N, C-alpha and C positions, 0 to 999 in steps of 0.2 A: 503493499500499501504506499502511495507516495504521500508527502507532506500535505501538498493541498487538500488530498480527500481527508486526511485526519483532521486537519482544520474544519473542514466544511460539516463532517461529522460530529466532530466536538460543539460547535455553533449550533446543530441541530439538535444535539443532546440539551443543551444549555436553554436553548429555547423552548424545548418541550418541559423542561423542569420550571423554567419561569411560568409558563402557561398553567402547569398543574399545579403550583403555590399560589397563583391567583383564584384557583379555583377552590384549592383546600379553603384559603383565608377569605372568600367571597369578596374580592377585591375584583369589580368589574371594570372600573375605569382602568386600573392597571392592567387588566388583560386585553383590553383595546388597544392600550399603548405597547404592549408587550406583540400583541398580532401584528399593529402596523409596522412597527420596527422589523420584526422578523420578514413581511412581505417588502418592504423597502430592499433589504439585504439580499434578500431571494431575486428580487427584480434586478437589482444591480449586478447580480452575481449572472445572472441570465443575459442580461445586456452587455454588459463589458468584458465578463470572464470568457463567456461560450459564443460572444459575437451574435445572438440572437437580435432579431427587428423587435422594437417595443410592443407590437401589436399583433404578433403571430400568435396562431394557434396553441402551440407548446407553451408559450409564455403564461398566457391564461389557465392551461390547463395544471402548469406548477403552480401556480398560484392558487387555483382552487384546492389542490393536493396539501398546499402548505396551510391552507386556511381550515380544510377537514382535520389535519395532524393536531393544530391548536385547540380546536373545538374540541377534539376526543380527550387530548390532555386536560383541558380545563374541567371538562365533564368528569372525567376520572378524578381529579383533584376534588370537585365538588361532592362527590358522592363519598369520598372517603372521607372529607371535612364532616358532612352531614352526619354518617355512620359513627365517627369518633365522637360529635357533639352529642348525639342520641344516647350511645352507651356511657358517656360521662354524667348523662342527665340522669339514668337509670342506676348508676352503681350504688349499690349499699354501703353504708360508711360503717 
């Protein structure tokens, strides 16, 4: 694996963790900020790194996939936070 691929995968992992944390902590505004930042970075990589045209179909498909990844990570974090809060509320002392 070359260094560029390692960097891109690392950025994706950090982005997914940030999206999941926003769901866990119920930070909806933070999620929008994380989502827009990730989409901007993805768009920049597609345009300048891969030489794609800004309005090509693959660019839109990549943006849709990135949005889907972020929403899924957010929802997993949201469900985990909801379960954690419910279990803590029902815990015996």
